[in-house]
N, CA and C atoms as an extended XYZ file, in Angstrom:
297
Properties=species:S:1:pos:R:3:atomname:S:1:resname:S:1:resid:I:1 pbc="F F F"
N       177.118       23.086      -74.154 N   MET     1
C       177.831       21.882      -73.819 CA  MET     1
C       176.915       20.769      -73.321 C   MET     1
N       175.599       21.011      -73.367 N   THR     2
C       174.658       20.001      -72.879 CA  THR     2
C       174.201       19.054      -73.986 C   THR     2
N       174.420       19.431      -75.237 N   GLY     3
C       173.924       18.632      -76.348 CA  GLY     3
C       172.485       18.960      -76.695 C   GLY     3
N       171.865       19.900      -75.976 N   LYS     4
C       170.491       20.314      -76.249 CA  LYS     4
C       170.489       21.576      -77.105 C   LYS     4
N       169.490       21.685      -77.974 N   ALA     5
C       169.347       22.885      -78.800 CA  ALA     5
C       169.038       24.071      -77.898 C   ALA     5
N       169.728       25.168      -78.129 N   LYS     6
C       169.516       26.382      -77.346 CA  LYS     6
C       168.321       27.163      -77.887 C   LYS     6
N       168.189       27.208      -79.207 N   TRP     7
C       167.064       27.857      -79.877 CA  TRP     7
C       167.019       27.376      -81.324 C   TRP     7
N       165.914       27.653      -81.997 N   GLU     8
C       165.737       27.286      -83.397 CA  GLU     8
C       165.184       28.476      -84.156 C   GLU     8
N       165.455       28.507      -85.457 N   ALA     9
C       164.882       29.513      -86.349 CA  ALA     9
C       164.065       28.750      -87.400 C   ALA     9
N       162.788       28.529      -87.132 N   PRO    10
C       161.959       27.733      -88.040 CA  PRO    10
C       161.915       28.319      -89.448 C   PRO    10
N       161.764       27.430      -90.414 N   SER    11
C       161.665       27.821      -91.817 CA  SER    11
C       160.744       26.841      -92.521 C   SER    11
N       159.833       27.369      -93.336 N   ASP    12
C       158.913       26.508      -94.085 CA  ASP    12
C       159.632       25.744      -95.194 C   ASP    12
N       160.713       26.319      -95.696 N   ILE    13
C       161.496       25.720      -96.773 CA  ILE    13
C       162.826       25.268      -96.171 C   ILE    13
N       163.351       24.136      -96.590 N   PRO    14
C       164.635       23.684      -96.022 CA  PRO    14
C       165.724       24.746      -96.152 C   PRO    14
N       166.575       24.823      -95.140 N   ARG    15
C       167.737       25.726      -95.190 CA  ARG    15
C       168.929       24.924      -95.688 C   ARG    15
N       169.479       25.330      -96.818 N   PHE    16
C       170.679       24.684      -97.337 CA  PHE    16
C       171.907       25.535      -97.121 C   PHE    16
N       171.734       26.738      -96.622 N   SER    17
C       172.858       27.604      -96.306 CA  SER    17
C       173.585       27.072      -95.084 C   SER    17
N       174.871       27.322      -95.040 N   GLY    18
C       175.618       27.011      -93.835 CA  GLY    18
C       175.265       28.002      -92.737 C   GLY    18
N       175.801       27.757      -91.562 N   VAL    19
C       175.589       28.634      -90.421 CA  VAL    19
C       176.951       29.115      -89.947 C   VAL    19
N       177.045       30.402      -89.666 N   LEU    20
C       178.274       30.999      -89.174 CA  LEU    20
C       177.992       31.666      -87.839 C   LEU    20
N       178.734       31.292      -86.805 N   SER    21
C       178.607       31.995      -85.530 CA  SER    21
C       179.899       32.752      -85.265 C   SER    21
N       179.775       33.963      -84.755 N   THR    22
C       180.929       34.825      -84.530 CA  THR    22
C       181.242       34.933      -83.043 C   THR    22
N       182.460       35.342      -82.741 N   ALA    23
C       182.864       35.556      -81.351 CA  ALA    23
C       182.064       36.684      -80.709 C   ALA    23
N       181.471       37.548      -81.536 N   GLY    24
C       180.666       38.657      -81.031 CA  GLY    24
C       179.239       38.279      -80.699 C   GLY    24
N       178.896       36.989      -80.803 N   GLY    25
C       177.565       36.538      -80.401 CA  GLY    25
C       176.496       36.693      -81.461 C   GLY    25
N       176.897       36.714      -82.723 N   VAL    26
C       175.936       36.813      -83.819 CA  VAL    26
C       176.044       35.548      -84.673 C   VAL    26
N       174.889       35.004      -85.074 N   VAL    27
C       174.816       33.814      -85.922 CA  VAL    27
C       174.183       34.222      -87.252 C   VAL    27
N       174.832       33.851      -88.367 N   PHE    28
C       174.340       34.180      -89.705 CA  PHE    28
C       173.919       32.914      -90.433 C   PHE    28
N       172.841       33.026      -91.223 N   SER    29
C       172.390       31.945      -92.080 CA  SER    29
C       171.537       32.536      -93.193 C   SER    29
N       171.239       31.736      -94.207 N   GLY    30
C       170.442       32.226      -95.323 CA  GLY    30
C       169.304       31.300      -95.670 C   GLY    30
N       168.389       31.816      -96.470 N   GLN    31
C       167.211       31.059      -96.905 CA  GLN    31
C       167.245       30.862      -98.422 C   GLN    31
N       166.600       29.823      -98.895 N   LEU    32
C       166.501       29.584     -100.336 CA  LEU    32
C       165.721       30.687     -101.045 C   LEU    32
N       164.931       31.445     -100.326 N   THR    33
C       164.181       32.558     -100.898 CA  THR    33
C       164.995       33.846     -100.922 C   THR    33
N       166.258       33.810     -100.449 N   GLY    34
C       167.165       34.941     -100.588 CA  GLY    34
C       167.416       35.780      -99.362 C   GLY    34
N       166.747       35.512      -98.254 N   GLU    35
C       166.965       36.308      -97.056 CA  GLU    35
C       168.262       35.878      -96.364 C   GLU    35
N       169.161       36.822      -96.130 N   PHE    36
C       170.369       36.605      -95.347 CA  PHE    36
C       170.058       37.167      -93.974 C   PHE    36
N       170.178       36.330      -92.923 N   GLU    37
C       169.679       36.690      -91.596 CA  GLU    37
C       170.777       36.634      -90.547 C   GLU    37
N       170.642       37.496      -89.547 N   ALA    38
C       171.542       37.511      -88.396 CA  ALA    38
C       170.695       37.321      -87.135 C   ALA    38
N       171.165       36.451      -86.245 N   PHE    39
C       170.450       36.138      -85.007 CA  PHE    39
C       171.363       36.352      -83.808 C   PHE    39
N       170.774       36.686      -82.676 N   ASP    40
C       171.509       36.740      -81.418 CA  ASP    40
C       171.841       35.307      -80.998 C   ASP    40
N       173.107       35.031      -80.753 N   ALA    41
C       173.534       33.660      -80.440 CA  ALA    41
C       172.950       33.151      -79.127 C   ALA    41
N       172.653       34.026      -78.192 N   ASP    42
C       172.118       33.586      -76.897 CA  ASP    42
C       170.620       33.347      -76.914 C   ASP    42
N       169.886       34.233      -77.603 N   THR    43
C       168.421       34.174      -77.532 CA  THR    43
C       167.756       33.650      -78.805 C   THR    43
N       168.449       33.730      -79.948 N   GLY    44
C       167.849       33.356      -81.219 CA  GLY    44
C       167.018       34.461      -81.841 C   GLY    44
N       166.958       35.621      -81.195 N   LYS    45
C       166.188       36.743      -81.734 CA  LYS    45
C       166.820       37.209      -83.046 C   LYS    45
N       165.973       37.414      -84.074 N   LYS    46
C       166.470       37.910      -85.351 CA  LYS    46
C       166.867       39.369      -85.186 C   LYS    46
N       168.123       39.673      -85.517 N   LEU    47
C       168.654       41.015      -85.377 CA  LEU    47
C       168.596       41.813      -86.674 C   LEU    47
N       168.661       41.107      -87.793 N   TRP    48
C       168.815       41.774      -89.088 CA  TRP    48
C       168.461       40.798      -90.194 C   TRP    48
N       167.994       41.349      -91.313 N   GLN    49
C       167.678       40.532      -92.481 CA  GLN    49
C       167.906       41.371      -93.726 C   GLN    49
N       168.435       40.734      -94.784 N   PHE    50
C       168.657       41.414      -96.054 CA  PHE    50
C       168.252       40.486      -97.187 C   PHE    50
N       167.454       40.990      -98.130 N   GLN    51
C       167.042       40.204      -99.291 CA  GLN    51
C       168.131       40.327     -100.350 C   GLN    51
N       168.799       39.208     -100.650 N   THR    52
C       169.939       39.219     -101.562 CA  THR    52
C       169.546       39.162     -103.030 C   THR    52
N       168.315       38.813     -103.326 N   GLY    53
C       167.869       38.778     -104.713 CA  GLY    53
C       167.822       37.385     -105.320 C   GLY    53
N       168.403       36.390     -104.639 N   SER    54
C       168.339       35.008     -105.106 CA  SER    54
C       168.523       34.087     -103.908 C   SER    54
N       168.393       32.800     -104.126 N   GLY    55
C       168.491       31.840     -103.032 CA  GLY    55
C       169.910       31.700     -102.491 C   GLY    55
N       170.011       31.428     -101.197 N   ILE    56
C       171.313       31.254     -100.544 CA  ILE    56
C       171.493       29.789     -100.206 C   ILE    56
N       172.550       29.202     -100.760 N   GLU    57
C       172.875       27.810     -100.484 CA  GLU    57
C       174.308       27.663      -99.986 C   GLU    57
N       175.055       28.744      -99.978 N   GLY    58
C       176.467       28.695      -99.616 CA  GLY    58
C       176.720       28.970      -98.143 C   GLY    58
N       177.989       28.952      -97.799 N   GLN    59
C       178.456       29.163      -96.433 CA  GLN    59
C       178.801       30.638      -96.220 C   GLN    59
N       178.193       31.298      -95.232 N   PRO    60
C       178.627       32.658      -94.911 CA  PRO    60
C       180.082       32.646      -94.425 C   PRO    60
N       180.796       33.728      -94.701 N   ILE    61
C       182.167       33.871      -94.221 CA  ILE    61
C       182.317       35.231      -93.549 C   ILE    61
N       183.329       35.351      -92.706 N   THR    62
C       183.623       36.635      -92.076 CA  THR    62
C       185.122       36.846      -92.047 C   THR    62
N       185.521       38.102      -92.047 N   TRP    63
C       186.934       38.469      -91.931 CA  TRP    63
C       187.011       39.856      -91.327 C   TRP    63
N       188.183       40.197      -90.855 N   GLN    64
C       188.407       41.511      -90.259 CA  GLN    64
C       189.537       42.203      -91.013 C   GLN    64
N       189.320       43.485      -91.301 N   GLN    65
C       190.337       44.283      -91.961 CA  GLN    65
C       190.314       45.682      -91.360 C   GLN    65
N       191.484       46.157      -90.956 N   ASP    66
C       191.620       47.495      -90.377 CA  ASP    66
C       190.645       47.722      -89.217 C   ASP    66
N       190.439       46.685      -88.401 N   GLY    67
C       189.597       46.810      -87.220 CA  GLY    67
C       188.104       46.711      -87.472 C   GLY    67
N       187.701       46.430      -88.714 N   VAL    68
C       186.282       46.314      -89.054 CA  VAL    68
C       186.001       44.869      -89.465 C   VAL    68
N       184.930       44.291      -88.907 N   GLN    69
C       184.546       42.924      -89.268 CA  GLN    69
C       183.529       42.972      -90.397 C   GLN    69
N       183.731       42.106      -91.398 N   TYR    70
C       182.852       42.005      -92.551 CA  TYR    70
C       182.259       40.599      -92.611 C   TYR    70
N       181.092       40.487      -93.261 N   VAL    71
C       180.477       39.189      -93.491 CA  VAL    71
C       179.983       39.163      -94.932 C   VAL    71
N       180.092       38.001      -95.566 N   ALA    72
C       179.642       37.858      -96.958 CA  ALA    72
C       179.049       36.476      -97.161 C   ALA    72
N       178.213       36.362      -98.206 N   VAL    73
C       177.636       35.070      -98.568 CA  VAL    73
C       177.335       35.085     -100.064 C   VAL    73
N       177.497       33.951     -100.710 N   ASN    74
C       177.107       33.824     -102.113 CA  ASN    74
C       175.598       33.709     -102.213 C   ASN    74
N       175.034       34.377     -103.192 N   SER    75
C       173.606       34.307     -103.454 CA  SER    75
C       173.417       33.866     -104.895 C   SER    75
N       172.808       32.718     -105.093 N   GLY    76
C       172.580       32.197     -106.434 CA  GLY    76
C       171.794       30.905     -106.364 C   GLY    76
N       170.629       30.930     -106.912 N   TYR    77
C       169.694       29.816     -106.877 CA  TYR    77
C       170.209       28.653     -107.704 C   TYR    77
N       170.088       27.441     -107.206 N   GLY    78
C       170.509       26.246     -107.921 CA  GLY    78
C       170.515       25.063     -106.979 C   GLY    78
N       171.145       24.002     -107.368 N   GLY    79
C       171.204       22.816     -106.520 CA  GLY    79
C       170.031       21.884     -106.782 C   GLY    79
N       170.159       20.685     -106.304 N   VAL    80
C       169.176       19.632     -106.591 CA  VAL    80
C       167.781       19.992     -106.098 C   VAL    80
N       167.639       20.390     -104.819 N   TYR    81
C       166.303       20.701     -104.301 CA  TYR    81
C       165.688       21.854     -105.075 C   TYR    81
N       166.461       22.906     -105.260 N   SER    82
C       165.952       24.098     -105.931 CA  SER    82
C       165.508       23.812     -107.353 C   SER    82
N       166.269       23.015     -108.060 N   LEU    83
C       165.987       22.771     -109.472 CA  LEU    83
C       164.948       21.683     -109.730 C   LEU    83
N       164.884       20.664     -108.877 N   PHE    84
C       164.058       19.496     -109.187 CA  PHE    84
C       162.922       19.210     -108.205 C   PHE    84
N       162.791       20.006     -107.150 N   SER    85
C       161.764       19.690     -106.153 CA  SER    85
C       160.358       20.057     -106.606 C   SER    85
N       160.248       21.036     -107.511 N   GLY    86
C       158.920       21.504     -107.904 CA  GLY    86
C       158.252       22.336     -106.827 C   GLY    86
N       159.016       22.832     -105.867 N   ASP    87
C       158.485       23.631     -104.760 CA  ASP    87
C       157.991       24.976     -105.300 C   ASP    87
N       156.682       25.171     -105.312 N   GLU    88
C       156.085       26.376     -105.876 CA  GLU    88
C       156.501       27.641     -105.138 C   GLU    88
N       156.893       27.533     -103.875 N   ARG    89
C       157.313       28.710     -103.111 CA  ARG    89
C       158.609       29.297     -103.656 C   ARG    89
N       159.331       28.520     -104.454 N   LEU    90
C       160.588       28.978     -105.019 CA  LEU    90
C       160.463       29.371     -106.487 C   LEU    90
N       159.255       29.295     -107.049 N   ALA    91
C       159.053       29.514     -108.480 CA  ALA    91
C       159.470       30.921     -108.926 C   ALA    91
N       159.343       31.929     -108.056 N   LYS    92
C       159.648       33.299     -108.443 CA  LYS    92
C       161.027       33.772     -107.987 C   LYS    92
N       161.835       32.871     -107.441 N   VAL    93
C       163.192       33.248     -107.018 CA  VAL    93
C       164.088       33.251     -108.247 C   VAL    93
N       164.694       34.402     -108.589 N   PRO    94
C       165.555       34.464     -109.772 CA  PRO    94
C       166.857       33.706     -109.563 C   PRO    94
N       167.525       33.283     -110.661 N   PRO    95
C       168.736       32.486     -110.531 CA  PRO    95
C       169.893       33.220     -109.856 C   PRO    95
N       170.036       34.493     -110.048 N   GLY    96
C       171.055       35.264     -109.346 CA  GLY    96
C       172.481       34.835     -109.655 C   GLY    96
N       173.363       35.157     -108.760 N   GLY    97
C       174.774       34.880     -108.875 CA  GLY    97
C       175.560       36.086     -108.408 C   GLY    97
N       175.603       36.322     -107.089 N   SER    98
C       176.293       37.493     -106.565 CA  SER    98
C       176.911       37.163     -105.216 C   SER    98
N       177.749       38.067     -104.733 N   LEU    99
C       178.372       37.936     -103.416 CA  LEU    99
C       177.891       39.063     -102.550 C   LEU    99
């Protein structure tokens, strides 16, 4: 409530993925190189990472069913920066297209 950043997760490549924070204190976001990441909302410590196989530009979502919370994100390389920037760090990221 102070308007000041509590923590940051630096990235060499711009993050175009949305950010999702949960009531359980976990923040999710993705990278254009395909890493889907979970951070502790209080400290910013990375809790988990999964390589999705393609770049993440979409918004993570969460839902609960039968008492279990799930999280998902679209993985699929594309968009203006990805296609036209000429960023060599993204040259080997496959186009993908998965959830």
